[in-house]
N, C-alpha and C positions, 0 to 999 in steps of 0.2 A: 670509519676511522679508525684502528685498529685499540683495542682497550689499552694496549703496552706503549702505545704512542707517547714519546713527554712533551705535549706541546704545552703551553702557558699559557690558558685562556685568561681572558677581559675577566669572563664573566662563567660563569660554572655553577645553574641552577638546578637543585633537584626536586624535582615532582612537575609532570607533565602536563598540572591539570589546565582549568582557567588559570589560574592566578598565574600557575608558573609560564604558560604559556605567552601572556600578555606580556610579563615582563623579560622573558628571552625576547622576543618580538620582538617590545618598544625601546630594549638596552643595542641590540643587534642595526633597527632601521637605523640609529643613530650614531651606528661605526663602530657597535664593540664586535668583537670575535666571542662567539656563544658557544655555548655546549647546554644542551637539556639533554640534562638523565633523568631518565625515568625505567621505574620500575616493570612496569608491562611489557607486553608486546606493543602497543599503541598507543596514543596519546589520546587524553581527554575522554577516557573509560568511563568516566561515571559523569560526563557533562551532556554523552550520551545516552544516559537514561534520567538525566534530570525531567522535571515537569510531563511526567508518562513516557518519556522519548521529543517532547515537543519545544523544554528548553523554555523555563518562565525568563530572560534573557538578561531582564531589569522590572523596575517599577516605572512607571512615568509620573512619577513626583516629583516636578522640576524645583521647587522651593528644597533648597537644601536643610533651612533647617527643620519645613518638615518632614522630610527625608528620615533625618539621624535624630530625630527626635524620635524615631520608630526605635532606634537602636540603644533605649533603655542606659541612658545616665553613658554613654561612653561616646556620647558624640560631639563631647567639648576636644575626646582624643583626634578622631576623624573630621573633626573641621576642617582641618588645614590640607588633609589629603585631599577632601570632595573640593576643597576651592580650588586645585590644579585637576582632576579631573572628574564631574559633575554628570549627573545622568544624561543630560543632552549631550555631554561627550561622547558617549556610553552609542546613541542613539547616529549619530555623525557618522561615529568609525566605521559601524556596520554598513549603516547606508549608503555610507562611500566607497565602499568595498560590496555593492549590489546587492545588500542582503537587505528586502523589505522588511518592516515590522507591524504589527498589528497589538491594539490596545486591546483589554477584555476587564469586566468587570474585578476591581478594589486597583486597578490601574497594574495592572498583570503585563504583560508586551512579552512576546513570541515574533517569533521570524514566519514571515508571512507563509514560507511551506508547511509550517505547525513541525517541523522536523530538526532535531537536535543537530540533526548533520549538515543542516547548512552555515552553523555557530563553528561548530568544527572544522569545517571549509574554509571557510573567513579564518578561522586562523590558524590553520595549516599554512595555509597558503601565505602568512603574513611573518612565520617564521622562513617557510623556504624562500620568500621574495628579500628579509633581509640577512641570507643567508647564514641559521642559526643549523649547526649540526646536531643530531639527535640520539641519542643515546640508548636506543630501548633493550628491552630483556637485563635492565642494569641494578640492580638492587645495593643501596649504598646497604654497608656494615658499619661505616665511622665516620664523624669529622673530627679530624686531628688541631688539634689549635695550639699557639704557643706565643710569647710576647705578644695580647693580649689580641690575637690576631689568629683567623683562622688559617695553616697553613699549607691541608689540603683531604680531600675525598679519598676516602680506601673502599672501594666496590665489595661485596662482598665474595669474589673472583678474584680478589687480593689485587686486581688494577688500580691503581692510584690517579687522583683526580686534580692539575695543581690550577691554581685560577689567584686571576688581583685580588677576584672579589666572587661571594657565593652567597646563593638566595637559596631557602630554603621554604618550598611553597610544596607542602607532602600534605596540605589536607589534615583534616580531623580525623574522629573515626568510624565516619557513619559511615553506610554501607562496604564491609569491608571487603564486597567481594571483588570488586572495585580496585584492590587498592592504599585504600584509606584504613590501613591498622596501625594508627597510630604513633611511626618509627618516629619523627620531627619531635615527637616529648620524650620519648625518649634522649635524644641523643643531646637537645635543646635542655634535658633538666641535669644530663651528665656535663654540660660545658658549662652548669651554673644561672640557666634561666629559671625563674620562677616558673613551674607550670601549674594554673589549677588544672584537675582530675579533671577527662573530658566526662563529660552525660551524656545518652543520649536525649538531644534539646526539644525537636522536629518532630516529633513521633506521632502513628494511630494508637488510638486507645482501647485495648482488650476490656473486654465489657462481662459482666459477671449470668446476665440475664440471657436463658436457652434461645426467648424466639428471635432475639436478634438476627442468628446465622439464619433462619427464613428468612429473612430480608436483603439477602447481599447479592451486588447489586444494584439496590434501590436510593438511587440520588434525592433529597432532600432540599432544595435551592433555594427554602427561605425559613428557617427556623429560631429559636434562641432556645441557647442552651447554657443554665444558672447551676455554676458547681458551687457544693454544697457539703461543709462538714461538719458534722455533729448534729445537723439543722441549722446550721449560722452560712446565711449565704456567703462565697468569698470572691467568685469574679461572675462576670453576666455578657451573653458575643450572640449577637445574631449572625447567617448566615447561612451557607450550607454544608448538610454533612450528608458523606456514602458507607452505607452500612456493611457490613466486609464479613468474610466469615470467622474472624476471631470478633469481631465487635465495631467500631467508628470510626472512619477518616472524611476528612476534606479541607481545606482550608480552617473553616472554626477552629477545628478539634486540632490539628495541627497546631495553631496557635496558642492556643490550653496547654499545650500537653506537657509543657517542661514546669509552668506553675499544678498542672495536679498532680506532677513526678514528685515536686518539692511538699506536695501536705499531705500525698501517702505514705510520707517518712511520718508520720504523727498520726494514721489513724483511715479510716473508712472513707470514703470520697463519693458519692452519688452526683450523678448530673441528673436534672432535671430537665426533661423536653416536652416546649411547650413548637405541636406543629402549626402551631394557628397567631404565633404572635402579632400580626395586622387585628386581631377582635379581642377586645376584651371578657373578662366571664360573663360582664352582660351582652354585651355585641353577643359571645357565642348560643347563652343561651336563649336570645331572641329569634338565631338563625338556624337552632337545632329545634323550634317549638314551630318555625314555622315549617320547615323539611317534615316535623313526622305528620304536621294537618295538612302541606297539600301529599302527601304519599301514604296516608292515613288507613287504605288498605292496603299497601303493604308490605312486604316481610322485616325485620329491623335489619337482616342481612345486606340484604339488598338497600339500606333507604342511605350509606354516609356517602356516596359515588361523587356527588357535586360538590364534597366536604375536602379528599382526602384520594388522595393516588390510588388505582383498586390494588395496586397490591401491600398494601398499608392497611386497608379496611378488616380484611377478616382478621388481622392482629386486632386489630382495635374493637373490634368484635367482640372476642376469645376475652381480653383485657377487663373488660367492662361488663365481664359477668352477667350480662344479658341476656336474656334466653334468644341464641338469634334467629327462630323461627315465627317470635313474638310479633305479632301487629304492629304498627309503628302507635297506632289512634290506644293503643295498649300499655305503651310504656309510663310511665306512671313516673309526677313531681320529682321525688328523690331520683331512680337512677337516672330522669335527665339531666338530673347538677351531677350527677356522678358522673358522667360521659365528659359533659363540663370542663370539671375538676382535672377530666383525665386526660383529654387531649391539650390543656394547655400548662399537665404536669405529669408525664412518664418517667418512673424512676428508673435512670441505668447506672445499677454499680460496677464502679468501677473495678474491675481486677488488675490491671497494673496497663506499664509501656510496654509497646512493643521496642524488643533492642534496639541496638544497635546497628540492626545489621538491616533494619527496616526506616531505620535513621534520616529523612534527610542531609538532617548539619547537628553536630554535636556542640555542647558547649563549652569551657574549657579550654585551656590554649595559653601561651606565653602571656605573662601580666601586661598588661599594655603600657604600663611607667618604665617599663626596658627596651622599647619600641617608640622611636622619634621619629615620629609619622610625615614628619616634613622631608622625608628620605626614607622612612623604614627602615634603617638599620639600626640595627642589635644596639645597645649601648653601651653593653657589656664588651662586644671584637668589633674592630672599627671599618671588619670588612665583610661582616655577616648583616644581610637582611632579611628580614623574614613576614610576610605575605600570604593573605589569602584567609582561610579555613585554621591555621595555625596560632590564630591569636587569639585571647580570651576574650571572643563579643558576641553579645547574642543577639540574634534576629529573627525579625517574625520569617514566615516561608512567602513569594510573592514576589522573587528580584530580587531579594537585600539579599541574599547572599550571594551570588553576581557578580552584582554591582560592588561589592566589598574587593569580591577578584579582581576584577578589568580596573576600580581605584588603585588597591592598592598594589596593582603588578602595573601599572603605568605611573605610578610614582616613580616605585625601587628601579624600573626600565629608565623613566629618564635622569634619573641621578647619577646609573653606574652606563650611560651612555654618555653622557660631559664627562666620566672620568677617564674616558676613555680613548 
């Protein structure tokens, strides 16, 4: 299609990410004449890098109420949408299209191929089958309205798009290099929608302590993290963390990041790292006594291999301030108890959150009471629909963001398909 063409589309969708592709595909499946407008040269750019390129396609929590409980008070808005398209529907959708899935820790579901490309292929084929026209390399300049509805979309190159209904699926402000630069927020604010200013929500955390950098690439599968401010416990989580060149990442860290970001506005935040959460202080003290007794002639620096990953031992030995060359039988009670405390409570001083360029999702977006979740229709404009990350919905990592895209996209697409 040439950009100057004066076709009146049934549906024009702005944004070729997961929510936009699902909306366009579903509306077209029901017979609508659909145009999908994408600013990048290809669809689903961010989709291809999610989950480290593996794509955490959903979370295998099939109880709708339990699933929605993760959305921090927004479940009352989402219930009607999820009653139309649930987690089970997402699995069925991909399985019917011959994409096998597998479920890992914390019910995270991935394509069996371990490639985001598999998800992308299913969606692109869905669009092709429905006859969706894709207009790539086409950034939108503005959305024009009149008499309570959208009248046209104007592209940066001056071309105008007209449709009976319009969908904004431009995502938040996470990973701006993929095209998520918050354009949709700007247009919708201009149109009179209330937009909560986006903040990076799920991001890694930068740490001040220099020794952390030396552990870059080391993963600890099971630790306990306590968030402290002014010595007061704020939050506790158990799970996996990954050390990086700037600090810490991994699912546990990322899911704590929004709350840590809030606390940082009020002062310094410290993460207390418990390396051995399955052992309390007494059990760990007994364990160390056994190790030092069994390996009494060994040097301290060689004694912790049965307790810690080899990459971590040198750091702990250094932080303990115990002479690394001391024989185990020379370590006194006070030193041993200090070591117990260290293993159960390593302080990590938080420097800050990494910005939007590292965010998995951003919080913020259009306030939810301005959207009808039975249809995903704007309450301000009768022919405007809002789906996916454009909405002000906080959620954890673990497949929840993409499920939100599949559900809101399907609901909007179904409504638009009925109208055509």
